[in-house]
C-alpha positions in Angstrom: 0.0 0.0 0.0 1.4 3.4 -1.1 1.9 6.0 1.6 0.4 9.3 0.5 1.8 12.5 1.9 -0.7 14.2 4.2 -2.2 17.4 2.9 -1.0 20.5 4.7 -3.8 22.2 6.7 -4.8 25.5 5.0 -5.9 28.5 7.0 -8.2 30.3 4.6 -8.9 33.2 7.0 -5.1 34.0 7.1 -4.9 33.7 3.3 -7.7 36.2 3.1 -6.0 38.5 5.5 -2.7 38.4 3.5 -4.6 39.2 0.3 -6.3 42.1 2.1 -2.9 43.4 3.3 -1.5 43.1 -0.3 -4.5 45.1 -1.5 -4.1 47.8 1.1 -0.3 48.1 0.5 -0.8 48.6 -3.2 -3.9 50.9 -2.8 -2.0 53.3 -0.5 1.4 53.1 -2.2 0.3 53.8 -5.7 -2.3 56.5 -5.0 0.6 59.0 -5.1 0.8 58.5 -8.8 -2.7 59.9 -9.2 -2.7 62.8 -6.8 0.8 64.1 -7.6 -0.5 67.0 -9.8 -3.0 68.0 -7.1 -0.4 67.9 -4.4 2.0 70.1 -6.6 -0.8 72.7 -7.2 -2.2 72.6 -3.6 1.1 73.3 -2.0 2.6 75.3 -4.9 5.6 73.0 -5.2 8.5 73.0 -7.7 9.1 69.8 -9.6 12.0 69.0 -7.3 9.9 69.4 -4.1 7.1 67.3 -5.8 9.7 64.6 -6.6 10.8 64.7 -2.9 7.4 63.2 -1.9 7.8 59.8 -3.4 11.4 60.0 -2.2 10.3 60.2 1.4 7.9 57.2 0.9 10.3 54.9 -0.9 13.4 55.8 1.1 11.6 54.4 4.1 11.4 51.1 2.3 15.2 51.2 1.8 15.8 52.1 5.5 13.3 49.7 7.0 13.6 46.5 4.9 16.5 44.9 6.8 15.5 46.1 10.3 12.0 44.7 9.5 13.6 41.3 9.0 15.2 41.5 12.5 11.9 42.7 14.0 10.1 39.7 12.5 12.5 37.4 14.3 11.8 39.0 17.6 8.0 39.8 17.6 4.9 37.8 16.6 3.0 38.4 13.4 0.0 39.7 15.4 2.1 42.3 17.2 3.9 43.6 14.1 0.7 43.7 12.0 -1.3 45.4 14.7 1.4 48.0 15.4 1.8 48.7 11.7 -1.9 49.3 11.1 -2.2 51.4 14.2 0.7 53.6 13.2 -0.7 53.9 9.6 -4.1 55.0 11.0 -2.5 57.7 13.2 -0.2 58.9 10.4 -3.0 59.2 7.9 -5.3 60.9 10.3 -2.5 63.3 11.4 -2.2 64.5 7.8 -5.9 64.8 7.3 -6.1 67.1 10.4 -2.9 69.1 9.5 -2.8 69.1 5.7 0.6 70.7 5.1 3.6 69.8 2.9 5.9 69.0 5.9 3.2 66.9 7.6 2.6 65.0 4.3 6.3 64.2 4.0 6.3 62.8 7.5 3.1 60.8 6.8 4.6 59.3 3.7 7.8 58.3 5.4 5.8 56.7 8.3 3.6 54.8 5.8 6.6 53.6 3.9 8.2 52.2 7.1 5.0 50.4 8.0 4.7 49.0 4.4 8.3 47.6 4.6 7.4 45.7 7.9 4.2 44.4 6.3 6.0 43.1 3.2 8.5 41.2 5.3 5.7 39.5 7.3 3.1 38.5 4.8 5.1 36.3 2.4 6.0 33.7 5.1 2.4 33.9 6.4 1.1 33.2 2.9 3.4 30.2 2.5 2.4 28.6 5.8 -1.3 29.5 5.7 -1.8 28.3 2.1 0.5 25.3 2.2 3.9 25.1 0.4 2.4 23.2 -2.5 0.1 26.1 -3.2 2.6 28.9 -2.6 3.4 29.6 -6.2 -0.4 29.9 -7.1 -1.1 32.0 -4.1 1.9 34.3 -4.9 0.5 34.9 -8.4 -2.9 35.5 -6.9 -1.4 38.1 -4.5 0.2 39.9 -7.4 -3.2 40.0 -9.1 -4.7 41.5 -6.0 -1.8 44.0 -5.8 -2.4 45.0 -9.4 -6.2 45.3 -8.9 -5.7 47.7 -6.0 -3.3 49.9 -8.1 -5.9 49.9 -10.9 -8.8 50.8 -8.6 -7.1 53.5 -6.4 -7.3 56.3 -9.0 -11.0 55.8 -9.2 -11.4 56.5 -5.4 -9.4 59.6 -6.0 -11.7 60.6 -8.9 -14.8 59.9 -6.8 -13.6 62.1 -3.9 -12.4 65.1 -6.0 -15.3 65.2 -8.5 -17.7 67.7 -6.9 -20.0 67.8 -9.8 -20.3 64.1 -10.4 -20.8 63.3 -6.7 -23.1 66.2 -5.7 -25.7 64.9 -3.4 -23.6 61.8 -2.6 -23.6 61.7 1.2 -20.4 59.8 1.7 -18.3 61.9 -0.7 -19.7 65.2 0.6 -19.2 64.1 4.2 -15.5 63.1 3.6 -14.8 66.4 1.8 -16.5 68.4 4.6 -13.8 67.2 7.0 -10.9 68.7 5.0 -10.2 72.2 3.5 -12.5 73.0 0.6 -9.6 73.6 -1.8 -7.9 70.2 -0.8 -10.6 67.5 -1.5 -7.9 64.9 -2.3 -6.8 65.0 1.4 -10.0 63.2 2.2 -8.3 60.1 0.8 -6.2 59.9 4.0 -9.4 59.8 6.1 -10.4 56.7 4.1 -6.9 55.2 4.6 -7.1 55.9 8.4 -10.5 54.2 8.5 -9.2 51.2 6.6 -6.2 50.9 8.8 -8.3 51.0 12.0 -10.6 48.3 10.7 -7.5 46.1 9.8 -6.0 46.8 13.2 -9.2 45.4 14.9 -9.3 42.4 12.5 -5.6 41.6 12.9 -5.9 41.8 16.7 -8.9 39.5 16.8 -7.6 36.9 14.4 -6.1 33.6 15.5 -2.8 32.6 13.9 -1.1 29.3 13.3 2.6 28.9 14.1 4.8 30.3 11.4 8.1 28.5 10.9 10.3 30.4 8.5 12.4 28.8 5.8 16.1 29.6 5.5 15.2 32.0 2.7 12.8 33.9 4.9 15.1 34.4 7.9 17.0 37.5 8.6 20.7 36.5 8.8 23.3 37.9 11.2 25.6 40.8 10.5 28.3 38.5 9.1 26.0 37.1 6.4 25.2 40.6 5.1 28.9 41.5 5.1 29.8 38.4 3.2 27.1 39.2 0.6 28.2 42.8 0.2 31.7 41.7 -0.7 30.1 39.7 -3.6 29.9 41.7 -6.8 26.7 39.9 -7.9 24.9 41.1 -4.8 25.7 44.7 -5.7 24.8 44.3 -9.3 21.4 42.7 -8.6 20.8 45.3 -5.9 21.3 47.9 -8.6 19.0 45.9 -10.9 16.1 46.1 -8.3 17.0 49.8 -7.6 16.7 50.6 -11.3 13.5 48.6 -11.8 11.5 50.2 -8.9 13.0 53.6 -9.8 11.7 53.2 -13.4 8.3 51.9 -12.4 7.8 54.8 -10.0 9.6 57.3 -12.3 7.0 56.6 -15.0 4.0 56.2 -12.7 4.6 59.3 -10.7 5.1 61.7 -13.6 2.5 60.4 -16.1 -0.3 62.7 -14.9 2.0 65.8 -14.7 3.4 65.0 -18.2 0.0 64.7 -19.8 -1.2 67.9 -18.2 2.0 69.9 -19.0 2.5 68.8 -22.6 -0.9 67.9 -23.8 -3.3 69.9 -21.6 -5.1 66.7 -20.4 -7.0 67.0 -17.1 -5.1 65.2 -14.3 -8.3 64.4 -12.4 -9.9 62.5 -15.3 -7.6 61.5 -18.2 -4.4 61.6 -16.0 -6.0 59.4 -13.3 -7.3 57.0 -15.9 -4.0 56.7 -17.7 -2.2 56.0 -14.3 -4.9 53.3 -13.7 -4.3 51.7 -17.1 -0.5 51.8 -16.5 -1.0 49.6 -13.4 -3.6 47.4 -15.1 -1.2 46.7 -18.0 1.6 46.0 -15.5 -0.6 43.4 -13.9 -1.7 41.8 -17.2 2.0 41.8 -18.3 3.0 40.0 -15.1 0.5 37.2 -15.9 1.8 36.9 -19.5 5.3 36.9 -18.3 4.6 33.9 -16.0 3.5 32.0 -19.1 6.4 33.1 -21.3 8.9 32.1 -18.6 7.8 28.5 -19.1 9.0 28.7 -22.7 11.9 31.2 -22.7 15.1 31.7 -20.8 14.5 34.5 -18.3 17.5 36.5 -19.5 16.3 36.5 -23.1 12.8 37.6 -22.0 14.4 40.4 -19.9 16.4 41.7 -22.9 13.3 41.6 -25.1 11.0 43.3 -22.6 13.5 46.0 -21.7 14.2 46.9 -25.4 10.4 47.2 -26.1 9.9 49.2 -22.9 12.5 51.7 -24.0 10.9 52.1 -27.4 7.4 52.8 -25.9 8.9 55.2 -23.4 10.5 57.3 -26.2 7.3 57.2 -28.3 5.2 58.3 -25.2 7.6 61.2 -24.6 8.0 62.4 -28.1 4.7 61.5 -29.8 1.2 62.9 -29.9 -1.2 63.0 -27.0 -2.7 59.8 -28.3 0.7 58.1 -28.5 1.4 59.2 -24.9 -2.0 57.7 -23.7 -1.0 54.4 -25.4 2.7 54.5 -24.8 2.8 54.9 -21.0 0.5 51.9 -20.2 2.5 49.8 -22.7 5.7 50.7 -20.8 3.8 49.2 -17.7 3.0 46.1 -19.7 6.6 45.4 -20.7 8.4 46.3 -17.5 6.1 44.0 -15.5 8.3 40.9 -15.8 11.5 42.7 -14.7 11.2 42.6 -10.9 10.5 38.8 -10.6 13.2 38.0 -13.2 15.9 40.1 -11.6 15.0 38.8 -8.1 15.1 35.2 -9.2 18.3 35.6 -11.1 19.9 37.1 -8.0 18.8 34.3 -5.7 19.9 31.7 -8.3 23.4 33.4 -8.6 24.3 33.1 -4.9 24.7 29.8 -3.1 23.8 30.8 0.5 22.4 33.5 2.8 19.2 33.8 0.7 17.3 35.4 3.6 19.9 38.1 4.0 20.2 38.6 0.2 16.4 39.1 0.0 16.7 41.8 2.6 19.5 43.6 0.6 17.5 43.3 -2.6 14.4 44.7 -0.9 16.5 47.7 0.2 16.8 48.3 -3.6 13.1 49.5 -3.5 14.7 52.8 -2.4 15.2 53.3 -6.2 11.5 54.3 -6.1 12.7 57.2 -4.0 15.9 58.3 -5.8 15.0 58.0 -9.5 11.7 60.0 -9.5 13.5 62.6 -7.4 16.2 62.8 -10.1 13.5 63.1 -12.8 11.9 66.0 -10.9 15.3 67.7 -10.3 16.3 67.4 -14.0 12.8 68.6 -14.9 13.3 71.7 -12.8 16.7 72.5 -14.5 15.6 71.7 -18.1 12.1 70.3 -18.7 10.0 67.4 -17.4 10.3 65.7 -20.8 14.1 65.8 -20.6 13.9 64.6 -17.0 11.8 61.6 -18.0 14.4 60.7 -20.7 16.7 60.0 -17.8 14.6 56.8 -17.2 16.3 55.3 -20.2 19.5 55.0 -18.1 18.2 52.6 -15.5 16.4 50.7 -18.3 19.7 50.4 -20.1 21.3 48.9 -17.0 18.4 46.4 -16.7 19.0 45.6 -20.4 22.6 44.6 -19.7 21.6 42.1 -16.9 20.3 39.8 -19.7 23.9 39.6 -21.0 26.0 39.4 -17.9 23.8 37.3 -15.6 25.3 33.8 -14.9 22.8 32.1 -12.6 23.9 28.8 -11.0 20.4 27.5 -11.9 18.4 28.5 -15.0 14.6 28.8 -15.1 13.0 25.5 -16.2 11.4 25.8 -19.6 9.1 23.5 -21.7 10.5 22.5 -25.1 8.0 22.6 -27.9 10.2 20.3 -30.1 9.1 16.7 -30.4 11.0 14.3 -28.3 12.5 11.3 -30.2 
């Protein structure tokens, strides 16, 4: 009689919680892409000071990613999740009560720190709660949820700022009544505070299974980080993640301002829609990429996707308004495969300390702080269009990865040739 391996118990309420956390992370993170023009006009900011806002958010990721790993070794999931959502609620409410540029910068930095902690916690939770045999499927599902939130968040923004379209709508009018009349977009942060409070209560009341981390999920000691930092591959792949997130946010953050400045398109309608399509195409591209990786070497796919991304970026920046409206979402479609390919190539290029390597790579999310800030600074000195051409430089670096990457293990592909 054959012994069958017992099926791992699945905790559906924890899977649901993780999906909800993914949704909230994406919803709050990427709303900045939609409101950036309103923020600039509301506080009368230069392009440089506008670019400083995503900087404060994403630099928090860079600062907190490794410490978050150490915190996750010391404190329980319930504690870290509860504290994160409570701090997010207080930070969001603080800005809603004091809607000033300085307060907004502090709020964004605080939210970024909380997001870094959440990102470290939820992947091990998803693996244990859903079972290791379902982890790949659940990870893809989480990416879909993440993309759906990025797609939907601009519509909440449109709903709250559209006074004519929501006249008589009790919810929209009530939320707007709590913030200055000339700053209706600030009411978004009342919604974020309310969502964070509800999640704080839910997290606190939830029962959790015991989460045993794999070697890849554990934060290593100081020596493991030092060993990795002496390895050139660690630095190169860190730069790869840095360049990817910087490009993603460098495009997403400036789409609305670019369309408004060069084509006179309303940021509250066309701009918000185009940002939404950018994230929708990024999600669809991610799914297509998963299929293509079954048939193509990941390095070849990276070279192809990066080259096409660069073409569409140039077309979006130099073409007509219609070309820009098509080009920017298409950039999202083709850059979608980059993060997972770079991350997997990095893990497959180093023999040990994968948990510490993941922490270093996640610190590369700080690229989402630095590169949009550079775009804004260059835009201030020359023009926003010239500043956005800078994004071709990080894309060029990603393009080179496909040529110099030498993973110890290649991604497994399916051959379409008939086997003899």
